C-alpha positions as CSV (number, residue, x, y, z in Angstrom):
1,M,176.8,-52.5,88.4
2,K,175.1,-49.5,87.0
3,I,173.7,-50.5,83.6
4,H,171.9,-48.0,81.3
5,F,169.5,-48.9,78.5
6,Y,168.3,-46.7,75.7
7,L,165.0,-47.8,74.1
8,A,164.2,-46.2,70.8
9,H,161.4,-48.5,69.5
10,P,158.8,-50.8,71.1
11,A,160.8,-53.8,69.8
12,H,163.7,-52.6,71.9
13,F,161.5,-52.8,75.0
14,H,160.6,-56.4,74.2
15,L,164.2,-57.3,73.4
16,F,165.6,-56.0,76.7
17,K,162.8,-56.5,79.2
18,N,163.8,-60.0,80.3
19,V,167.4,-58.9,80.5
20,I,166.4,-55.9,82.7
21,Y,164.4,-58.2,85.0
22,E,167.3,-60.6,85.3
23,L,169.8,-57.9,86.1
24,K,167.5,-56.3,88.6
25,S,167.0,-59.7,90.3
26,R,170.8,-59.8,90.8
27,S,170.7,-56.4,92.5
28,H,172.2,-54.4,89.6
29,N,171.1,-50.8,89.2
30,V,169.3,-50.4,85.9
31,S,168.3,-47.0,84.4
32,I,166.3,-46.5,81.2
33,T,165.9,-43.6,78.7
34,I,163.5,-43.7,75.8
35,K,162.1,-41.6,72.9
36,S,158.5,-41.4,72.1
37,K,157.8,-44.0,69.4
38,D,154.4,-45.6,68.8
39,V,153.3,-47.6,71.9
40,L,156.7,-47.6,73.7
41,P,155.8,-45.4,76.7
42,D,152.6,-47.4,77.2
43,L,154.6,-50.7,77.3
44,L,156.9,-49.4,80.0
45,A,154.0,-48.0,82.0
46,E,152.2,-51.3,81.9
47,E,155.3,-53.0,83.4
48,N,155.8,-50.2,85.9
49,L,159.4,-49.7,84.7
50,P,160.7,-46.1,85.5
51,Y,162.3,-44.3,82.6
52,I,163.3,-40.8,81.3
53,N,161.8,-39.7,78.0
54,I,164.5,-37.7,76.2
55,A,162.2,-37.0,73.2
56,P,158.6,-36.7,74.4
57,T,157.6,-34.9,71.2
58,V,157.4,-37.1,68.1
59,R,159.8,-35.8,65.5
60,K,158.9,-34.7,62.0
61,D,159.6,-37.3,59.3
62,S,161.7,-35.0,57.1
63,K,165.5,-35.3,56.9
64,L,165.8,-32.0,58.8
65,G,163.4,-33.3,61.4
66,I,165.4,-36.5,61.8
67,I,168.7,-34.5,62.2
68,K,167.3,-32.0,64.7
69,S,165.8,-34.8,66.8
70,L,169.1,-36.7,66.8
71,I,171.0,-33.7,68.0
72,S,168.5,-33.0,70.7
73,R,168.4,-36.6,71.9
74,S,172.2,-36.7,72.0
75,L,172.5,-33.5,74.1
76,N,169.8,-34.8,76.5
77,H,171.6,-38.2,76.8
78,Y,174.9,-36.6,77.6
79,K,173.4,-34.5,80.4
80,I,171.5,-37.5,81.9
81,C,174.2,-40.1,81.7
82,K,176.9,-37.7,82.9
83,N,174.8,-37.5,86.1
84,I,174.0,-41.2,86.3
85,K,177.5,-42.3,85.5
86,P,176.7,-45.9,84.4
87,D,179.3,-48.7,84.1
88,L,177.8,-49.8,80.7
89,F,175.6,-48.4,78.0
90,I,173.3,-50.8,76.1
91,S,171.0,-50.1,73.2
92,S,169.9,-51.2,69.7
93,S,170.4,-47.7,68.5
94,A,173.9,-46.8,67.5
95,E,173.2,-43.1,67.9
96,F,174.1,-43.6,71.6
97,A,177.7,-44.6,70.7
98,P,179.4,-41.1,70.5
99,I,178.0,-40.2,73.9
100,S,179.6,-43.3,75.4
101,K,183.0,-42.2,74.1
102,L,182.7,-38.7,75.4
103,L,181.9,-40.1,78.9
104,H,184.4,-43.0,78.6
105,I,181.8,-45.7,79.2
106,P,181.8,-49.0,77.3
107,Y,178.9,-49.3,74.8
108,I,177.3,-52.6,73.8
109,N,175.1,-52.4,70.7
110,I,172.6,-55.3,70.2
111,F,170.8,-55.4,66.9
112,E,169.8,-57.6,63.9
113,D,170.1,-55.5,60.7
114,D,173.1,-56.1,58.4
115,L,175.3,-53.0,58.7
116,V,176.7,-53.5,55.2
117,L,173.4,-52.1,54.0
118,F,173.8,-48.8,55.9
119,K,177.4,-47.9,55.2
120,N,177.2,-44.1,56.0
121,Y,175.5,-44.9,59.3
122,S,177.9,-47.7,60.3
123,N,181.0,-45.8,59.1
124,F,180.1,-42.9,61.5
125,F,178.6,-44.6,64.5
126,G,180.4,-48.0,64.2
127,R,183.8,-46.6,65.2
128,F,182.4,-45.6,68.6
129,V,180.8,-49.0,69.5
130,D,182.9,-51.2,71.7
131,H,181.1,-54.5,70.9
132,M,178.1,-55.7,68.9
133,I,175.8,-58.7,69.5
134,C,173.8,-59.9,66.5
135,P,172.6,-63.0,64.8
136,S,175.1,-65.2,62.9
137,S,173.1,-64.4,59.7
138,C,174.0,-60.7,60.1
139,N,176.8,-59.2,58.0
140,N,178.5,-56.1,59.5
141,G,181.3,-55.9,57.0
142,K,184.5,-54.4,58.5
143,L,182.8,-54.2,61.9
144,N,182.5,-58.0,62.1
145,K,185.7,-58.0,64.2
146,K,183.7,-56.2,66.9
147,T,180.7,-58.5,66.6
148,I,179.6,-61.4,68.7
149,Q,177.3,-63.7,66.7
150,Y,174.8,-66.1,68.0
151,S,172.3,-68.7,66.6
152,G,168.8,-67.4,66.4
153,C,167.2,-64.0,66.1
154,Q,166.5,-61.3,68.7
155,E,162.8,-61.8,68.7
156,L,163.5,-65.0,70.6
157,A,164.7,-62.9,73.6
158,Y,161.0,-62.4,74.4
159,L,159.0,-64.8,72.3
160,S,160.7,-68.2,73.0
161,P,158.5,-70.5,75.1
162,K,160.6,-69.7,78.2
163,Y,159.4,-66.2,78.2
164,F,156.1,-66.1,76.3
165,N,153.0,-68.0,77.3
166,P,150.2,-67.6,74.7
167,D,146.8,-66.8,76.3
168,Y,143.7,-67.1,74.2
169,K,141.7,-65.0,76.7
170,K,143.7,-62.0,75.4
171,V,142.1,-62.4,72.0
172,E,138.7,-64.1,72.6
173,N,136.8,-60.8,72.4
174,I,138.5,-60.1,69.0
175,F,138.9,-63.4,67.2
176,D,136.2,-65.7,66.0
177,K,137.1,-69.2,67.4
178,D,135.0,-70.9,64.7
179,R,136.7,-69.3,61.8
180,Q,140.2,-68.4,60.6
181,N,141.6,-65.1,61.7
182,F,144.1,-63.1,59.6
183,L,146.3,-60.1,60.7
184,I,147.5,-57.4,58.3
185,R,150.1,-54.9,59.6
186,F,151.1,-51.5,58.1
187,A,154.5,-50.1,59.3
188,K,155.1,-46.4,59.1
189,L,158.4,-46.8,57.2
190,T,159.8,-43.3,58.1
191,A,162.9,-44.3,60.0
192,W,166.3,-43.1,58.8
193,H,167.0,-46.6,57.3
194,D,163.6,-46.7,55.5
195,S,164.5,-44.0,53.0
196,G,162.9,-44.9,49.7
197,V,161.3,-48.0,51.1
198,T,157.6,-48.7,50.4
199,G,155.3,-51.5,51.3
200,L,151.6,-52.5,51.2
201,T,149.3,-50.2,49.2
202,K,145.5,-49.7,49.6
203,D,144.7,-51.5,46.3
204,I,146.9,-54.5,47.0
205,T,145.6,-54.8,50.5
206,L,142.0,-54.8,49.3
207,K,142.8,-57.6,46.9
208,I,144.3,-59.6,49.8
209,I,141.3,-58.9,52.1
210,K,139.0,-60.2,49.4
211,M,140.9,-63.5,49.3
212,L,141.1,-63.8,53.1
213,E,137.5,-63.1,53.8
214,L,136.5,-66.2,51.8
215,K,138.2,-68.2,54.6
216,G,137.7,-66.1,57.7
217,R,138.0,-62.6,59.3
218,V,140.5,-59.9,58.7
219,F,142.0,-57.5,61.2
220,I,144.4,-54.6,60.6
221,T,146.9,-53.0,62.9
222,S,148.8,-49.9,61.7
223,E,151.5,-47.4,62.8
224,K,150.1,-44.9,60.3
225,E,146.8,-43.4,59.1
226,I,145.0,-45.8,56.7
227,D,142.3,-45.3,54.1
228,S,138.7,-45.2,55.2
229,E,138.0,-48.4,53.3
230,L,140.5,-50.2,55.5
231,E,139.7,-48.4,58.7
232,K,136.8,-50.8,59.5
233,Y,139.2,-53.7,59.9
234,R,141.5,-51.9,62.4
235,I,141.6,-53.4,65.9
236,S,142.3,-51.6,69.1
237,I,144.2,-53.7,71.6
238,K,146.6,-53.3,74.5
239,P,150.2,-53.0,73.2
240,S,151.2,-55.9,75.5
241,D,148.5,-58.2,73.9
242,M,149.9,-57.9,70.4
243,H,152.0,-61.0,70.6
244,H,149.0,-63.0,71.7
245,V,147.1,-61.7,68.6
246,L,150.1,-62.8,66.4
247,Y,150.3,-66.2,68.0
248,F,146.6,-67.1,67.5
249,S,146.4,-65.5,64.0
250,D,146.2,-68.1,61.2
251,M,148.3,-65.9,58.9
252,Y,150.2,-62.6,59.1
253,I,150.7,-60.3,56.2
254,G,152.5,-56.9,56.4
255,D,155.4,-54.6,55.6
256,S,157.0,-54.6,59.0
257,Q,160.3,-56.4,59.4
258,T,160.0,-56.9,63.2
259,M,156.4,-58.1,63.2
260,T,157.2,-60.5,60.3
261,A,160.0,-62.1,62.4
262,E,157.8,-62.1,65.5
263,A,155.0,-64.0,63.7
264,A,157.5,-66.4,62.2
265,V,159.2,-67.3,65.6
266,L,155.7,-67.8,67.1
267,G,154.8,-70.3,64.4
268,T,152.4,-68.1,62.4
269,P,152.8,-68.2,58.6
270,A,154.1,-64.8,57.7
271,I,154.1,-62.8,54.4
272,R,156.3,-59.7,54.1
273,F,155.9,-57.2,51.3
274,N,158.5,-54.3,51.1
275,D,161.7,-53.1,49.5
276,F,163.9,-54.7,52.2
277,V,163.1,-58.2,50.9
278,R,166.3,-60.2,50.1
279,K,168.5,-57.8,52.0
280,L,168.2,-58.7,55.7
281,G,170.0,-61.8,56.9
282,Y,167.9,-62.8,59.8
283,L,164.7,-62.7,57.7
284,E,166.4,-64.6,54.9
285,E,167.4,-67.2,57.4
286,L,163.8,-67.5,58.8
287,E,162.6,-67.9,55.2
288,F,165.2,-70.1,53.5
289,K,166.6,-72.1,56.4
290,Y,163.4,-72.6,58.4
291,D,160.6,-71.9,55.8
292,L,158.6,-69.9,58.4
293,T,158.1,-66.7,56.4
294,Y,158.0,-65.5,52.7
295,G,159.2,-62.2,51.4
296,F,158.1,-60.4,48.3
297,K,159.5,-57.2,46.7
298,T,157.1,-54.4,45.9
299,E,157.3,-55.3,42.2
300,E,156.1,-58.8,43.0
301,P,152.5,-58.3,44.2
302,E,151.1,-61.2,42.0
303,K,153.7,-63.6,43.4
304,M,152.7,-62.6,46.9
305,I,149.0,-63.1,46.2
306,A,149.8,-66.5,44.6
307,K,151.6,-67.6,47.8
308,I,148.8,-66.4,50.0
309,S,146.4,-68.4,47.9
310,E,148.6,-71.5,48.1
311,L,148.8,-71.2,51.9
312,L,145.0,-70.7,52.3
313,A,144.5,-74.1,50.5
314,I,146.5,-76.0,53.2
315,D,144.2,-77.3,55.9
316,N,146.7,-78.0,58.7
317,L,148.9,-75.0,58.1
318,K,149.5,-74.0,61.7
319,D,150.4,-77.6,62.6
320,M,153.0,-77.6,59.8
321,W,154.5,-74.3,61.1
322,A,154.6,-75.6,64.7
323,I,157.0,-78.4,63.5
324,K,159.2,-75.9,61.7
325,R,159.2,-73.6,64.7
326,E,160.4,-76.4,67.0
327,R,163.4,-77.0,64.8
328,M,164.3,-73.3,64.8
329,L,163.9,-73.1,68.6
330,N,166.2,-76.1,69.1
331,E,169.0,-74.6,67.1
332,S,168.8,-71.2,68.8
333,I,170.3,-69.9,72.0
334,D,168.5,-68.4,75.0
335,L,169.3,-64.8,74.0
336,S,168.1,-63.0,77.1
337,T,170.1,-65.2,79.5
338,F,173.1,-64.8,77.2
339,I,172.9,-61.0,77.1
340,A,172.4,-60.8,80.9
341,W,175.5,-63.0,81.4
342,F,177.6,-61.0,78.9
343,L,176.7,-57.7,80.5
344,E,177.2,-58.9,84.1
345,K,180.6,-60.4,83.3
346,Y,181.8,-57.7,80.9
347,P,184.6,-57.3,79.8
348,K,185.7,-60.8,80.9
349,S,182.8,-62.2,78.9
350,F,184.1,-60.9,75.7
351,K,187.6,-62.4,76.4
352,I,185.9,-65.8,77.1
353,L,184.0,-65.7,73.8
354,S,187.1,-64.6,71.9
355,S,189.2,-67.5,73.1
356,D,186.4,-70.1,73.0
357,H,184.0,-69.6,70.1
358,D,181.9,-72.6,71.1
359,Y,181.3,-71.2,74.6
360,I,178.1,-69.5,73.4
361,N,176.6,-72.9,72.8
362,N,176.2,-73.3,76.6
363,F,173.3,-70.9,76.2
364,K,171.4,-73.1,73.7
365,R,167.8,-74.2,74.6
366,K,167.8,-77.0,77.2
């Protein structure tokens, strides 16, 4: 088969990389397009995966900039995919969907955000998507009939023990093994779905740092420019080493959805502070079903600081989280293996799942 992937974010690379390797090992022809986003080109280069960059220039963050970039990417995609002529389109970005209809190629959208939150987006792009694969915690409203749901979250496609082996050598030149090490993350929050969303501020972060430094060392990673008072905490690491940093951190605090979920599934206590709190099903499940993460709205800074203080007082915190993580892993499917099977057997795979809803349990962790 010819299977084409579009990656619009570093998280998409991680989500699909094991699927891509699996399909390639079975002699399928895989092609990849990307847009420039944070460290995405670097991640592909490190893995020696060939790709075409349809948006090498980073777009402006204005609404006009977003629209212009979308139109440009769509035109480039149409030209490239008309030439490649793939059998399937795969992406986590629904912007690809209209192109698939123009070229009469099935499109599978794999994502984790509840589409009921983004009605204008889903009303336009959703009609073009053939099928969606998302966590059972995800609510897609009227598009649920197109949705295949699974137990778990998409970060497990690359961070389950089957695929991720933590290596302390990756962080030994950064972390202090004799003290606790804490990671703070700033997301850019300028995507189309981030309109009106805010997160950590300088003043709140400085309060947090003051607390954390009583117990250990603080490190910052950021998608955006940060204040000079915070700059001294910033770490420079290889993009591919970030998950090792997350795993060996004693606590994660940030306003990034994806990195919060990554920390949680790795067994690192995670604190999230932004305006998406209480809205996204997969993070609510990680919080209220598995107690691996805690979310606080931007009007709740004191509650967040109280929770951080509470966690800092627990001596065996990481050991407690390891037990919670094991329960979550045992109740989740092997997502990469499932996606590879679904794509390789498509459209028969969709018919199998439609007639036997329990079939997906065959992909649960052994």
